[in-house]
C-alpha positions as a printed Julia matrix, in Angstrom:
192×3 Matrix{Float64}:
  -8.73   14.5   -53.35
 -11.65   15.26  -51.03
 -13.46   12.13  -52.32
 -10.55    9.95  -51.23
 -10.66   11.36  -47.67
 -14.38   10.69  -47.47
 -13.82    7.06  -48.51
 -11.21    6.52  -45.81
 -13.49    7.98  -43.14
 -16.35    5.72  -44.28
 -13.96    2.76  -44.23
 -13.14    3.45  -40.54
 -16.85    3.53  -39.68
 -17.54    0.06  -41.1
 -18.15   -2.73  -38.57
 -15.18   -5.05  -38.2
 -15.63   -8.77  -38.8
 -15.41  -11.07  -35.79
 -12.27  -12.78  -37.13
 -10.54   -9.38  -37.3
 -11.5    -8.56  -33.71
 -10.11  -11.93  -32.58
  -6.93  -11.42  -34.62
  -6.48   -7.94  -33.12
  -6.97   -9.35  -29.61
  -4.41  -12.09  -30.22
  -1.98   -9.55  -31.66
  -2.41   -7.39  -28.56
  -1.72  -10.37  -26.26
   1.34  -11.31  -28.32
   2.71   -7.76  -28.22
   2.02   -7.41  -24.48
   3.73  -10.76  -23.82
   6.69   -9.67  -25.93
   6.93   -6.42  -24.0
   6.94   -8.31  -20.7
   9.64  -10.64  -22.02
  11.77   -7.68  -23.1
  11.29   -5.98  -19.73
  12.27   -9.21  -17.94
  15.32   -9.59  -20.16
  16.46   -6.01  -19.63
  15.62   -5.86  -15.91
  18.61   -5.34  -13.65
  20.06   -8.27  -11.74
  20.43   -7.75   -8.01
  22.61  -10.01   -5.91
  21.49  -10.65   -2.34
  24.27  -12.16   -0.24
  22.68  -12.57    3.19
  19.22  -13.98    2.46
  16.8   -15.22    5.11
  13.79  -17.26    3.98
  10.53  -15.86    5.4
   8.25  -18.46    3.84
   7.99  -20.48    0.63
   7.84  -17.44   -1.65
   9.43  -14.58    0.33
  13.0   -13.69    1.22
  14.66  -10.94    3.23
  18.12   -9.47    2.91
  18.56   -6.76    5.52
  15.7    -4.32    5.03
  14.91   -5.63    1.52
  12.02   -8.06    1.25
  11.81  -10.03   -1.99
   8.64  -11.79   -3.21
   9.15  -14.54   -5.79
   7.29  -13.5    -8.92
   4.44  -15.58  -10.33
   4.2   -18.14   -7.53
   2.25  -18.49   -4.3
   3.45  -20.85   -1.56
   1.54  -21.97    1.52
   1.83  -19.49    4.38
   4.24  -20.46    7.14
   1.39  -21.33    9.55
  -0.75  -23.06    6.9
  -1.59  -26.76    7.17
  -2.55  -29.15    4.37
  -3.65  -32.8     4.24
  -1.62  -35.68    2.9
  -2.98  -38.49    0.72
  -4.42  -40.27    3.77
  -6.15  -37.15    5.09
  -3.63  -36.45    7.86
  -2.83  -32.81    8.55
   0.75  -31.63    8.15
   2.55  -28.26    8.27
   2.81  -27.61    4.52
   3.77  -23.96    5.05
   6.75  -24.96    7.16
   7.77  -27.64    4.66
   7.57  -25.12    1.77
   9.74  -22.74    3.78
  12.21  -25.54    4.53
  12.37  -26.53    0.85
  13.17  -22.97   -0.26
  15.79  -22.71    2.5
  17.39  -25.96    1.25
  17.44  -24.68   -2.34
  19.25  -21.51   -1.26
  21.65  -23.2     1.21
  23.27  -19.91    2.35
  24.41  -19.12   -1.21
  23.99  -15.6    -2.67
  20.7   -15.19   -4.52
  20.48  -13.38   -7.84
  17.13  -11.74   -8.63
  15.87  -10.2   -11.81
  13.6    -7.42  -10.55
  10.15   -7.35  -12.16
   8.17   -4.95  -10.01
   7.39   -3.61   -6.55
   4.13   -4.84   -5.01
   1.54   -2.97   -2.96
   3.42   -3.85    0.25
   6.57   -2.18   -1.17
   8.31   -5.55   -1.58
  10.63   -6.19   -4.49
   9.11   -8.78   -6.83
  11.5   -10.82   -8.91
  12.61  -14.02  -10.54
  15.41  -15.33   -8.37
  18.04  -17.98   -8.87
  20.89  -19.72   -7.1
  23.76  -21.18   -9.12
  21.61  -21.13  -12.29
  18.58  -22.78  -10.64
  15.49  -20.58  -10.91
  13.89  -20.69   -7.46
  10.42  -19.63   -8.6
  10.07  -22.53  -11.01
  11.84  -24.99   -8.7
   9.32  -24.31   -5.91
   6.36  -24.94   -8.23
   7.95  -28.02   -9.84
   8.6   -29.51   -6.41
   4.95  -28.91   -5.51
   5.7   -26.47   -2.66
   4.1   -23.51   -4.45
   1.35  -22.95   -7.0
   1.44  -20.77  -10.08
   0.02  -17.37   -9.16
  -1.88  -17.13  -12.43
  -3.47  -13.82  -11.53
   0.0   -12.31  -12.01
   1.7   -14.66  -14.48
   1.16  -17.83  -16.49
   4.9   -18.59  -16.48
   4.63  -21.47  -14.02
   1.26  -22.99  -14.98
   2.87  -25.96  -16.75
   5.17  -26.66  -13.79
   2.08  -26.63  -11.54
   0.24  -29.12  -13.76
   3.29  -31.41  -13.73
   3.58  -31.25   -9.9
  -0.14  -31.9    -9.51
  -0.05  -34.86  -11.88
   2.92  -36.35  -10.0
   1.41  -35.65   -6.56
   4.5   -33.73   -5.38
   4.56  -31.44   -2.34
   1.16  -29.99   -1.46
  -0.39  -31.95   -4.35
  -0.1   -35.18   -2.31
  -3.55  -34.44   -0.87
  -6.2   -31.73   -0.5
  -5.1   -28.19    0.35
  -6.45  -24.69    0.31
  -4.77  -22.37   -2.17
  -2.52  -19.96   -0.25
  -4.41  -16.89   -1.49
  -7.71  -18.34   -0.25
  -6.12  -19.41    3.04
  -4.88  -15.85    3.64
  -8.37  -14.46    3.01
 -10.06  -17.07    5.22
  -7.56  -16.53    8.03
  -7.24  -12.76    7.46
  -3.47  -12.96    7.3
  -1.52   -9.92    6.18
   2.14   -9.02    6.17
   1.95   -7.58    9.67
   0.74  -10.97   11.02
   3.66  -12.9     9.63
   6.46  -13.88   11.95
   9.64  -14.77   10.1
  10.86  -18.26   10.98
  14.25  -18.66   12.58
  16.93  -19.8    10.16
């Protein structure tokens, strides 16, 4: 019996082959992804009935501020360039597009998290249309791949088609915020 225990201890000390390390890593990613999917599926739905659009990826209902999960839209004051190099107010157009998608209809959000600014982060929809994906597909937001890969394909499709901000050169919203030192306190909500 003691020999068997010694063998199992020696077995644990053996170096693992590279293929096994890769397989373990892939298994971990698969399990983590599955856990996220389960959490998203079981997350509570919250209905917001009086939503105001702050910018292309943020909403407010009373005191509740909601950030659309996995996407990053141009800031309200951000400008981009069109295909001819002319500057245009891409942040305002992204805000307008999200406002048009919502059209004063109640918004249903599946809550994912709360961010460092104490905002609710969620996947939101109106009449079955997922707003997060719709903004990226229309080219008025990019996939925020630091937080999620859910919208990377929609971003590639919008880029390929030259929709929204992809019609010309633009600075990614995250980089624009850093360059312009914009924080939540600097943001003025647009009038509806």
